[in-house]
DRENSEGU-623441 format. One record per residue (C-alpha): x, y, z; residue in one letter. Coordinates in pm, 1 decimal. Layout:
BEGIN
- xx,yy,zz,res
- X,Y,Z,A
...
END
This chain:
BEGIN
- xx,yy,zz,res
- -1347.0,887.9,715.3,M
- -1084.4,637.3,828.7,G
- -715.6,658.2,752.2,Q
- -722.1,352.0,523.8,A
- -1005.2,498.9,317.7,R
- -825.1,833.6,285.8,Q
- -509.0,657.5,165.5,I
- -704.2,444.6,-83.4,E
- -884.2,752.7,-217.7,D
- -553.5,935.5,-257.3,A
- -395.3,637.8,-434.5,L
- -691.1,605.1,-671.2,R
- -636.4,969.3,-770.2,D
- -284.4,885.0,-893.8,H
- -298.2,866.8,-1274.5,A
- -99.4,541.9,-1291.7,H
- -271.5,341.4,-1017.0,V
- -519.7,81.6,-1142.1,A
- -611.9,-77.9,-808.3,E
- -514.1,-44.1,-446.5,C
- -594.1,-159.7,-98.6,T
- -473.3,-60.6,246.0,V
- -442.2,-298.1,537.9,A
- -313.2,-280.0,894.3,P
- -33.9,-536.3,928.0,L
- 178.2,-638.0,1225.4,A
- 551.9,-588.0,1184.4,D
- 822.2,-810.8,1332.3,L
- 771.6,-645.5,1670.8,Y
- 391.8,-691.9,1656.2,E
- 335.0,-319.4,1604.8,R
- 60.7,-235.4,1359.8,E
- 173.9,-72.3,1038.0,T
- -53.3,77.1,774.4,V
- 47.9,-87.1,447.3,T
- -73.7,-0.3,98.5,A
- -67.5,-242.3,-194.1,F
- -80.8,-83.6,-540.1,V
- -134.4,-232.2,-887.4,V
- -11.5,-0.5,-1160.9,M
- -197.1,45.4,-1490.7,R
- -86.8,-168.5,-1786.5,D
- 212.5,-43.1,-1982.8,N
- 296.7,217.5,-1719.6,V
- 636.7,235.6,-1558.5,E
- 552.8,475.8,-1279.5,A
- 795.7,454.9,-993.7,S
- 723.9,393.8,-631.5,L
- 875.4,739.3,-574.2,D
- 598.5,897.1,-782.7,S
- 337.7,720.6,-568.5,V
- 502.2,847.2,-248.0,W
- 533.4,1198.7,-392.7,D
- 162.6,1197.2,-473.3,H
- 67.5,1075.2,-124.6,L
- 285.9,1340.7,38.0,R
- 122.6,1609.6,-173.5,S
- -234.9,1518.8,-79.1,V
- -221.2,1368.2,270.9,L
- -88.5,1506.6,598.5,P
- 210.9,1317.6,736.2,G
- 15.7,1140.0,1007.6,D
- -231.4,1004.8,749.4,H
- 24.5,848.0,515.2,Q
- 87.9,473.7,504.7,P
- 394.7,328.0,672.8,D
- 470.3,116.8,365.3,E
- 367.3,103.9,-0.1,V
- 422.0,-204.8,-216.4,H
- 372.5,-225.0,-591.9,V
- 229.3,-567.5,-675.9,V
- 106.8,-742.5,-992.6,D
- -231.1,-831.4,-840.6,T
- -402.4,-757.2,-514.3,L
- -416.7,-1043.1,-265.8,P
- -762.2,-1160.2,-164.3,D
- -665.6,-1098.0,198.6,D
- -368.1,-858.2,231.0,P
- -304.8,-947.3,595.5,A
- -292.7,-1320.4,521.8,A
- -70.9,-1266.3,217.7,E
- 177.1,-1053.8,412.7,A
- 186.8,-1310.0,693.7,K
- 251.7,-1588.8,441.8,R
- 539.6,-1391.0,289.3,R
- 693.4,-1334.1,633.6,R
- 652.8,-1702.5,719.4,D
- 815.1,-1801.7,387.8,D
- 1105.6,-1565.0,454.9,A
- 1155.5,-1705.0,805.4,D
- 1207.6,-2049.7,661.8,G
END
């Protein structure tokens, strides 16, 4: 089972996560980072810390994502969405 699938399975086990996806994204230095996008269940104010705590409790350190972002909806293509956000931030 791949790292992304393990992370997604772990995130889906979190009581407050409605949806999630994991994507490899390039950072500013063109290194690949494993990034998770999480949609929380309606009317839940779970913190990003609780998501990280859950991941740390169920996954070994080398299988955890580099970043986790709580979003309102999942992008159709996480890599394209992240690139668009970086391009928008660059001006």
